[in-house]
C-alpha positions, -999 to +999 in steps of 0.1 A: -034-073-245-020-090-275+017-079-279+040-084-309+077-079-304+099-079-336+137-082-336+162-094-361+172-128-345+163-147-313+200-157-305+219-149-273+223-111-265+209-083-245+180-075-268+170-109-271+172-116-234+149-085-228+125-099-253+123-133-235+120-117-201+091-096-212+074-124-230+076-146-199+060-122-177+034-112-203+022-148-203+023-150-166+000-120-165-025-134-191-015-115-221-006-128-256+033-127-263+041-129-299+076-127-313+086-124-350+124-128-358+145-146-382+148-174-357+176-186-334+187-206-304+162-189-280+130-198-300+126-230-280+128-211-247+103-186-259+077-214-268+085-232-236+074-200-217+042-199-237+050-173-263+044-177-300+071-174-325+068-164-363+099-167-386+105-140-410+138-125-425+138-093-403+174-094-402+179-087-440+187-049-449+177-056-485+152-031-497+134-057-515+134-082-486+118-054-465+091-046-491+082-084-493+081-088-456+055-061-448+024-078-460+035-110-443+038-091-410+004-076-417-010-110-421+004-121-386-008-088-369-044-097-382-043-133-375-030-128-337-053-097-334-022-077-321-029-045-301+009-033-298+036-037-323+069-032-305+100-030-326+136-035-311+158-028-339+160-006-371+154-031-399+123-047-381+113-012-371+108-003-409+088-034-416+067-030-385+060+007-389+044+001-423+026-030-411+013-012-381+002+017-402-016-007-427-035-023-398-039+009-376-021-009-349-001+012-322+037+011-330+063+014-301+100+011-303+129+006-279+161+021-287+188-004-277+217+015-292+232+049-297+222+053-333+241+073-359+222+103-371+214+084-405+181+085-424+179+047-418+178+053-380+149+079-379+123+052-379+131+045-343+117+078-335+084+076-355+066+055-328+038+067-307+060+059-276+098+057-278+112+035-249+147+045-239+171+024-218+190+055-201+189+092-200+218+094-225+198+077-251+167+098-243+188+131-248+203+115-280+168+108-295+155+143-286+184+162-297+196+142-328+163+128-339+139+155-327+117+132-310+092+153-288+101+147-251+064+136-242+069+105-265+101+094-247+096+067-220+125+057-199+124+020-190+157+005-181+169-030-188+163-054-162+176-084-146+156-117-136+165-122-101+149-157-103+179-165-127+207-145-111+215-154-075+234-132-052+267-145-037+288-122-017+325-117-032+342-128+000+325-162-001+336-171-035+372-157-037+395-186-040+431-192-052+425-176-087+412-141-093+387-144-122+381-114-144+357-116-172+345-094-200+311-105-214+297-094-248+300-096-285+336-094-297+335-061-317+356-029-317+329-009-298+331-033-269+369-024-263+384-059-261+418-047-272+420-021-244+408-047-220+436-071-230+462-043-225+448-035-190+450-072-181+487-072-191+492-047-164+471-064-137+491-096-144+522-080-131+505-074-097+479-103-097+500-135-099+469-157-100+449-138-126+426-158-148+409-138-178+375-149-190+366-137-225+329-146-228+311-140-262+321-144-299+326-122-327+298-120-356+310-133-390+319-097-402+343-093-372+363-123-372+395-105-382+390-083-351+386-115-330+419-128-343+435-094-335+424-097-299+439-133-297+471-121-314+474-094-289+467-117-261+495-139-271+519-112-278+515-098-242+521-131-228+486-137-214+476-169-235+484-191-205+457-174-184+432-163-208+402-185-221+380-175-250+348-192-239+327-181-270+289-177-267+276-190-233+239-196-228+243-199-191+253-165-181+242-169-144+266-199-140+294-179-157+289-150-132+287-173-102+324-180-108+339-145-116+354-122-090+351-092-112+335-079-145+350-054-167+329-035-193+352-018-216+331-002-242+346+026-261+314+045-274+280+053-259+266+023-243+227+024-243+225+007-210+249-022-202+228-054-191+259-072-182+265-048-153+232-053-136+235-089-142+268-091-126+256-069-097+226-092-092+251-120-089+273-102-063+302-095-087+319-061-085+322-042-118+346-019-133+331+000-164+341+027-188+321+059-182+300+058-214+264+064-222+239+046-200+266+031-177+264+064-156+228+057-148+237+024-133+270+028-114+276+053-086+313+057-089+330+047-057+297+033-042+283+006-064+313+001-086+342+020-103+341+039-136+373+048-158+377+066-189+371+048-222+402+035-242+423+039-211+442+006-201+460+023-173+431+036-154+412+002-160+441-019-147+444+006-116+407+001-109+410-038-114+439-039-089+422-017-062+393-040-060+417-072-060+437-057-031+406-046-011+381-076-004+361-053+019+357-026-008+346-054-033+319-066-008+307-031-002+303-024-039+286-058-044+260-051-015+252-015-024+249-025-061+227-053-053+203-032-033+200-008-063+194-037-086+164-048-066+150-013-063+154-002-100+164-030-122+142-062-114+124-077-143+091-072-126+096-033-125+106-035-162+075-054-170+053-030-150+068+000-166+065-015-202+028-023-195+022+012-184+038+024-218+015+000-237-015+012-218-008+048-222-002+044-259-036+026-263-056+050-244-038+083-256-054+098-285-042+130-302-066+147-325-059+177-348-084+201-362-073+223-391-091+256-398-066+281-411-089+309-421-109+330-422-117+347-389-155+343-394-150+306-404-131+300-372-159+312-352-184+291-371-162+261-360-169+265-325-200+243-323-181+215-341-152+220-317-176+218-287-192+186-301-157+171-307-148+176-271-180+161-260-175+129-281-136+128-271-135+140-235-101+123-228-083+129-259-059+157-264-072+182-289-052+205-310-064+232-333-044+246-361-054+281-370-039+311-389-021+340-372-050+364-379-076+342-362-056+329-332-073+352-306-106+335-312-096+302-296-071+315-270-093+309-241-114+280-257-122+253-229-125+226-258-089+225-269-056+215-252-033+231-277-035+260-303-011+255-331-007+290-349+007+291-384+014+322-406+013+313-442+018+348-454+048+356-436+072+334-415+056+301-428+052+311-464+066+293-493+075+256-498+101+258-471+078+271-445+050+247-456+072+218-451+084+230-418+047+231-406+043+195-418+075+184-400+062+198-368+029+180-373+047+147-378+065+151-345+033+154-326+022+119-340-015+128-344-039+098-346-066+116-364-071+149-384-103+167-390-099+190-419-125+218-418-106+240-440-109+217-470-086+233-496-053+222-511-030+235-482-051+218-456-055+185-474-017+184-479-010+192-442-035+165-432-016+140-453+019+151-445+010+148-408+011+110-413-020+106-391-037+072-398-071+088-402-080+119-420-114+134-424-128+161-447-146+170-480-136+155-513-136+187-531-111+178-560-085+198-542-063+171-533-092+154-515-078+121-525-053+126-496-080+121-471-088+084-464-122+095-449-140+119-472-175+128-485-187+145-515-202+182-512-239+180-518-265+202-529-288+220-522-267+245-501-269+243-463-258+266-435-222+267-426-225+248-393-246+221-407-221+219-435-191+212-411-213+187-392-214+165-424-178+159-419-182+151-382-210+128-390-183+103-402-171+103-367-205+097-352-210+133-342-245+149-347-255+185-349-274+190-317-263+224-308-254+250-333-246+279-309-215+299-318-191+308-289-166+335-281-146+338-248-138+374-240-120+380-208-128+403-178-100+426-190-118+428-225-150+440-206-132+464-186-115+479-217-149+485-234-164+499-204-136+525-202-139+530-239-176+539-237-174+560-207-150+583-226-176+586-252-200+600-227-225+572-231-254+577-208-266+547-187-301+544-201-291+551-240-293+522-263-266+513-288-268+500-322-236+485-337-229+489-374-201+472-393-189+500-418-176+475-445-169+440-454-133+437-466-109+454-490-116+425-514-153+424-512-164+458-523-198+443-535-208+435-499-207+471-488-238+494-483-234+528-496-220+555-470-247+580-478-273+554-465-252+546-435-251+583-426-289+586-432-295+557-410-272+571-382-291+604-384-325+586-380-312+566-351-299+598-335-333+613-338-345+584-318-319+588-289-301+558-301-261+561-300-244+543-331-210+527-326-193+519-359-168+491-359-142+482-387-104+476-393-075+499-396-084+501-435-120+514-424-109+543-403-108+569-430-143+558-441-154+561-405-140+596-403-158+607-435-191+590-422-189+609-390-185+641-409-217+632-430-240+626-400-258+658-389-280+649-360-260+624-339-224+618-327-213+583-336-188+563-316-159+554-338-144+521-328-127+513-360-092+498-353-096+502-315-105+467-306-091+432-308-115+404-317-124+396-281-128+433-273-151+438-303-172+409-289-173+426-256-183+457-275-211+441-294-223+425-261-232+461-250-252+467-282-291+462-283-285+449-320-258+448-346-260+455-384-234+440-407-229+426-442-217+390-446-184+393-428-167+383-396-182+408-373-216+394-381-203+360-367-190+377-337-224+393-330-240+358-334-215+343-311-223+367-282-260+362-287-271+397-299-298+403-324-285+411-359-296+425-393-277+410-419-272+425-455-268+399-482-259+408-517-232+387-537-233+357-514-261+333-505-275+335-468-286+299-471-248+290-472-232+317-450-257+331-425-244+320-390-270+307-366-285+336-345-309+340-317-327+368-335-320+379-369-334+397-399-319+390-432-323+418-459-316+407-494-327+416-529-336+387-550-320+395-584-314+372-615-276+379-611-274+369-573-258+354-558-229+361-580-200+356-555-181+385-574-159+407-552-164+435-578-194+448-597-200+480-617-237+487-604-239+467-572-277+466-574-280+440-547-268+464-520-279+496-536-315+485-535-316+481-496-333+511-483-329+530-451-366+526-444-365+488-443-335+487-422-353+511-396-383+487-397-360+457-390-345+477-361-379+487-346-390+450-348-359+438-331-358+464-303-394+455-294 
């Protein structure tokens, strides 16, 4: 793998050390290690290890600088053929995020701090995988930045045991008792509280030596002076050394009897703790952030409340007075470091994250409506699963159509939206888009192809978005095709989009997945209707929809057809929605020679499928029950009037299409005064089609 790490600078510090450690082992394992930063004292060390460094101003928070740096990072990604872009700080993360999207490279972040809930920090949660150093940071990213749990990966910081050598405390305790604090001199690190604690310790430990290792950044020089003034005021200047930045931390630790971490706020991890423990140095630390993951209080060290000099002093004195306790702490801590915090384990875990991110692929299919169109998408869904057997496939569907896919074996996740109720309006729409972004999809297939679906595809921030360019925000898709004429059947029409993904139409069968409970429900329903075992059933869909009145066959002809079928000892089951109940009752009163089975509003979509499976054939206008019948492989008679069967007829095993060719058809008008196209369909020709199919 070719790995690119980006960070502000490559000077001494925990982030920089982790970058160097990872680069060292990446090169050893045969990977390419590339680092981009603003430069620093560790660049030579990186290059000596076999890593590659590029210098860019990734430390500058200027908006103009960030914009200018993105294309320069893109060039590096392309030149080095980078597989993973790994950002370790917020400013570099903004640059890396857009560069990675531009090059379609996997983007990963490591959260090295407890970030304030600020818009600038959110980019750390936008990665395909978000590495955290401790459980505290994991909870912080999940709760405060809404990062999904499955994108969080815990990889603690590590210590290179080749550099940090263990030496038991009782073998190096000499005349002086050396206590050190290691880290940048900033208010968050608690130096003032540390100095106050050391003043209390000095009253008990006459041979106390205090080492302040680290320096203040240019913006914190006043704070450093404040610490130095306090040291003098408390009479500790004679035993305190401000050593500044030290490159050789292992050498420093080899001369310390105790390390204190005095951080006052959430600490992401606390690398200095594991480095001290690897060197056999006992630790007293404030109980903040990730520190609780490292230290078992009373077993591998002592923890005290933050900003509490008295408790800190008491813990230091306790270890000073009990050398055996110090040795026990050191031995237990060293064993834990070897088991959990070795650099080899960190590298293995990080490589696992990289491999997971490269092989994990999340795909979203959008088909919001209607019920029949969702059924028509099942051949495409089946083909997508065959093409991407290991990818996680999510399907976004409308509330009214969700039951179609509840038991589909081809999807991993069903996302249900309700644009008419709970998700309606701009706020609801944006909430849907926000939820899609959290899922971090790699690819979207838009089978709905309207303004809403194109917008959702775009707002999901998926790098690849496929669909039709239908002049309804089609420009928001970056893989799109024009709709071509002549008209083609609906399944073939969908597969034109899938063709861009290398998916061919080889099997156009529709599918539904009714359960055993659905079959049992229909069995009981038909038994109550006194249906004899050898009696044939013909299903009739009584209408199309409240909107499409032009698709309806006259009720008088439906009644006459039912009478004719009754004379042939064929039972008729009438299907429809709650809106059709009154019409079904009226139809029943019009039929003279037969008792129809009224199933209107008595079935769910899967129960309807189970019912139609019991029919010898099914009759319907162009509507969703026609698609259900085709999906359960039942012969159909389809009435087409205002719509074109070449565009809307679903694939069927056996079918008869009845249609009148008129100058005005297909008109696609939901209302019409004369409705000739449907009124000209006769009972006699329907009976002929029934006899043909029943034979």
